[in-house]
C-alpha positions in Angstrom: 52.4 -39.8 158.7 54.8 -38.0 156.4 58.2 -36.6 157.9 58.4 -32.7 157.0 60.9 -31.5 154.6 61.0 -28.2 155.6 64.5 -28.4 157.2 66.0 -29.9 154.2 64.3 -27.5 152.1 65.9 -24.5 154.3 69.3 -26.2 153.9 69.4 -26.6 150.7 68.2 -22.8 150.1 71.1 -21.8 152.4 73.7 -23.8 150.8 72.6 -22.1 147.6 72.8 -18.6 148.9 76.3 -19.1 150.1 77.4 -20.7 147.1 76.3 -17.8 145.1 77.6 -15.3 147.7 74.6 -14.2 149.0 74.9 -15.1 152.3 75.1 -12.1 154.7 77.6 -13.8 157.3 79.7 -15.0 154.7 80.4 -11.9 152.7 83.0 -9.6 155.1 81.3 -6.6 152.9 78.0 -7.2 155.1 79.8 -6.8 157.9 81.2 -3.5 156.6 78.1 -2.3 155.7 76.2 -2.8 159.0 79.3 -0.8 160.9 78.6 2.0 158.1 75.1 1.9 159.1 75.9 1.9 162.7 78.3 4.8 162.4 75.6 6.9 160.3 73.1 6.2 163.3 75.9 7.2 166.0 76.6 10.6 164.2 72.9 11.4 162.9 72.4 14.0 165.6 75.7 15.6 164.9 75.3 15.9 161.4 71.6 17.4 161.8 73.2 20.1 163.5 75.4 21.0 160.8 73.7 22.9 157.9 76.2 21.4 155.4 74.6 18.4 155.7 71.0 18.6 157.2 68.5 17.3 154.5 70.9 16.2 152.4 72.2 12.5 151.3 76.0 11.7 152.7 78.1 8.9 151.5 80.0 7.1 154.3 83.2 5.0 153.8 85.4 3.8 156.6 83.2 5.5 159.3 83.8 8.8 157.6 81.5 11.2 155.6 83.2 11.5 152.1 80.8 13.3 150.3 77.4 14.6 150.3 74.7 16.3 148.0 70.9 17.2 147.9 70.4 14.8 144.9 71.0 11.0 146.1 71.5 9.8 142.8 74.7 12.0 141.6 75.7 11.6 144.7 75.6 7.5 144.5 77.2 7.9 140.7 80.0 10.0 142.1 81.0 7.6 144.9 80.5 4.8 142.5 83.3 6.3 140.1 85.6 7.3 143.1 85.5 4.0 145.1 84.5 1.4 142.7 83.8 -2.1 144.2 84.1 -0.7 147.7 81.5 -0.5 150.5 79.6 3.0 150.5 76.7 3.6 152.5 74.3 6.6 151.2 71.7 7.7 153.5 69.7 11.2 153.7 70.4 13.1 156.9 66.9 13.7 158.6 65.4 13.1 161.9 65.0 9.2 162.8 61.6 7.9 162.3 59.8 8.3 165.5 57.8 5.1 166.6 54.8 5.8 168.8 53.0 3.0 170.3 49.4 3.5 171.0 46.7 1.0 172.4 44.0 0.3 170.1 40.5 1.0 171.6 38.6 -2.5 173.0 34.9 -2.8 172.5 32.8 -4.9 174.6 30.0 -7.1 173.9 
């Protein structure tokens, strides 16, 4: 019986991703990114109550809203110039998607 090569293949892929700098755990910027996303989620309700941000995209850097704009692309260009090489999370301020779980009908035969 042939031995599975899947574990070796996965290990090679993981080493290659790490060497290329694509391994999320190896890159401290990924931890910063996750922190900025968590911050946005924690202040989303507060941002929604503020007319200045509602319906617009916001740029978050170091757990602070540093800029906003109705045009997401203009915002991204501005923050890329202002904070080159830094982690800046950009998201639209809108209510979170509501997930509704509904049972599907079952048919008997």
